[in-house]
C-alpha positions, 0 to 999 in steps of 0.5 A: 499499500502506497500513501500520499499526503496533499494540502489544499487551501479552503475558500469561502466558497467551499461552504453551504448555508450552514456555514459548513463545506458543502458536501460536493466540495469533499469530492472535489478536495479528493479529486485534486489530491488524486490528480497530484498521485503519480500512479493511479490505478488501471481503468475507469472509475466504476464506483465512488462511496463517500462517508461524512463523519462530522461538519467541517468549518472554514479555517485558516488551516489547510485542508489535508488529504491522505490518499492510501492506494492498494490494488484497484482502490483508492481510500482518502481520508479527509482532514484538517492540518494539525487535527486528528479528527476525520471529515470524510472518507472517499473510497474509489474503486478502479478497473471496470465500469458497473454493469448497465442499468435501466432507469427506473420507471416507477421512480419520480421523474425530472431532468437536468441541463448541462453546463459546460463546467459540468465538463472535463478536458475530454468533453465529459462529466468527470466522476466527482461532477456527477456528485453535484449532479445527484445532489442537484436531484435529491434537493428538489426531490426532498422539497417535493416530498416534505413541503414544509422541509426547513433547510438544515432539518436533514444532513447527507450522512454518505452517498455512493455512486456507480458509473455505468457509462461516460456522460458526454456534452450533449447528453439530454440528462433524465433524472429519477429519484425515490425513496428506498428506506425509512427508519427513525432517524434516516432515510435512503434516496435512490437517484439515477442519471441517464438518457433514453431509459439508460442510466449513466449512473446510480447513486444511493444517499442515505440522509439523517435527521439534523437539529441545527440548533445542537448540531447533532442528529435527532429522530423524525416526526411521525409527520416526516416519516409518513411523507417519506413513506409516501414517497417509497411507492 
C-alpha cells in the first residue's frame, strides 16, 4: 500500500448555507489530491463512495487529504492540518465500469441541463461532478416530498455512486429519484442519471435527521416518516 499526503487551501465558496463545507466540495478535495498522485490504478472508475463523519468549518488551516493506494482501490481520508479528526472518507474503485442499468420507471422523473463547467478536458462529466448532479436531483425531490421542509432538517451521511457509462456533453440528462428505506432517524434516496431510459450513473444516499441548533442528529417526527414512506411507492 502506498500513501500520499496533499494539502489544499480552503475557500469561502466551499461553504453551504449552514457554514459547513458543502458535501460535493469534499469530492473536489479528493479529486484534486488524486490528480497529484503519480500512479493511479488502471482503468475507469466504476464506483465511488463518500462517508461524511462530521461538519467542517472554514478555517485558516489547509485541508489535508491522505490517499492510500492498494490494488484497484484508493481510499482518501479528509482532515485538517494539525488535527486528528476525520471529516470525510472517500473510497474509489478503478478497473471497470458498473454493469448496465435501466432507469427506474417507478421513480419520480426529472431532468438536469448540463453546463460547460460540468465537463472536463475530454468533454465528459467527470466522476466527482456527477455527485453534484445527484445533489441537484435529491434537493428538489426532498422539497417535493416534504413540502414544509426547513433548511438544515436533514444532512447527508453517505453517498455511493456507480458509473455505468460516461456522460457526454450532448446528453439530455433524465433523472429519477425515490425513497428506498425509512427508519426512525435516517432514510435513503435512490437516484439515477440517464438518457433514453438507460442509466449513466446510479446512487444511494443516506440522509439523517439533523438539529441545526444543537448540531446533532435527531429522530424524525411522525409526519416526516409518513411523508417519506409515501414517497417509497
